[in-house]
C-alpha positions as CSV (number, residue, x, y, z in Angstrom):
1,M,-32.4,83.1,97.9
2,T,-31.2,85.1,94.9
3,N,-29.6,83.4,91.9
4,E,-26.3,85.0,92.9
5,E,-26.5,83.4,96.4
6,L,-27.5,80.1,94.9
7,N,-24.5,80.2,92.6
8,Q,-22.1,81.2,95.4
9,R,-23.4,78.5,97.9
10,A,-23.2,75.9,95.2
11,G,-19.6,76.9,94.4
12,L,-18.7,76.8,98.1
13,S,-20.3,73.4,98.4
14,A,-18.4,72.0,95.5
15,F,-15.0,73.6,96.0
16,M,-14.4,74.4,99.7
17,D,-12.3,71.9,101.6
18,D,-12.5,70.9,105.2
19,D,-10.3,73.8,106.2
20,G,-12.5,76.3,104.6
21,Q,-10.2,76.9,101.7
22,L,-11.4,76.9,98.1
23,T,-9.7,74.5,95.7
24,E,-10.9,76.4,92.7
25,A,-11.8,80.1,92.1
26,I,-15.5,80.7,92.2
27,D,-15.6,84.4,91.4
28,G,-18.2,84.6,88.5
29,F,-19.1,81.0,89.0
30,A,-22.7,80.7,87.6
31,P,-23.9,77.1,87.2
32,L,-27.5,78.4,86.9
33,T,-26.8,80.0,83.5
34,D,-23.4,78.6,82.4
35,S,-23.3,75.0,81.2
36,D,-19.5,74.8,81.6
37,D,-19.8,75.9,85.3
38,C,-22.6,73.4,85.8
39,L,-20.5,70.6,84.4
40,R,-17.7,71.7,86.9
41,L,-20.3,71.5,89.7
42,L,-21.5,68.1,88.6
43,V,-18.0,66.6,88.5
44,A,-17.0,68.1,91.8
45,T,-20.1,67.0,93.7
46,G,-21.1,63.8,92.0
47,I,-24.6,65.1,91.4
48,S,-26.6,63.1,88.9
49,F,-30.1,63.5,87.3
50,R,-33.2,61.7,86.4
51,R,-36.2,63.0,84.6
52,F,-39.7,62.3,85.7
53,D,-42.5,63.6,83.5
54,E,-42.0,67.4,83.4
55,E,-39.5,67.5,86.2
56,V,-35.7,67.1,86.5
57,I,-34.5,65.6,89.7
58,A,-30.9,66.1,90.9
59,E,-29.6,63.6,93.3
60,S,-26.5,63.2,95.5
61,M,-26.2,60.5,98.1
62,S,-29.6,60.4,99.8
63,F,-30.4,64.1,98.9
64,Q,-32.4,65.3,96.0
65,H,-34.0,68.4,94.5
66,S,-36.5,68.7,91.7
67,E,-37.3,71.5,89.4
68,P,-40.1,71.7,86.8
69,V,-39.3,71.9,83.1
70,L,-40.5,75.3,82.0
71,N,-41.1,76.2,78.3
72,G,-39.5,72.9,77.3
73,D,-36.1,74.0,78.6
74,V,-34.8,70.7,80.2
75,L,-31.2,72.0,80.4
76,A,-32.3,75.0,82.5
77,A,-34.3,72.8,84.8
78,A,-31.2,70.5,85.2
79,R,-28.9,73.4,85.9
80,R,-31.4,74.8,88.5
81,S,-31.9,71.5,90.2
82,A,-28.2,70.7,90.5
83,T,-27.3,74.2,91.7
84,A,-30.1,74.2,94.3
85,L,-29.1,70.8,95.5
86,A,-25.5,71.7,95.9
87,A,-26.4,75.0,97.6
88,S,-28.5,73.1,100.1
89,L,-25.7,70.7,101.0
90,I,-23.4,73.3,102.6
91,P,-24.0,74.3,106.2
92,N,-24.7,77.9,107.0
93,D,-21.6,77.9,109.3
94,D,-19.4,77.0,106.4
95,V,-20.8,79.7,104.3
96,A,-20.3,82.2,107.1
97,R,-16.6,81.3,107.5
98,A,-15.9,81.8,103.8
99,T,-14.2,85.1,103.1
100,L,-14.7,87.3,100.1
101,P,-11.0,87.2,99.1
102,A,-11.2,83.5,99.1
103,L,-14.1,83.6,96.7
104,R,-12.2,85.6,94.2
105,A,-9.2,83.4,93.5
106,V,-7.2,80.5,94.6
107,E,-3.4,80.9,94.3
């Protein structure tokens, strides 16, 4: 999965309601690289972290995803683990029913 797909799936996971409507715009949403977007993701999903040796582990309910800390960049590992976890929580059927106009803006 590309970084763009991970960002998109994470945004859908965080901001799509039960009717398939987005509660926030996710056009340009990039929690992998943008700390503000990652914070929005964390607040919306309730994902938390713990660090174990040279790994950051994102957790939500009984699900978790770990990423290694590369080149000492703990924040990048945290963003990647949270984004990957959120992206894994949304079913493929929900991703398929999301439409491009809905990704761009919520009015």
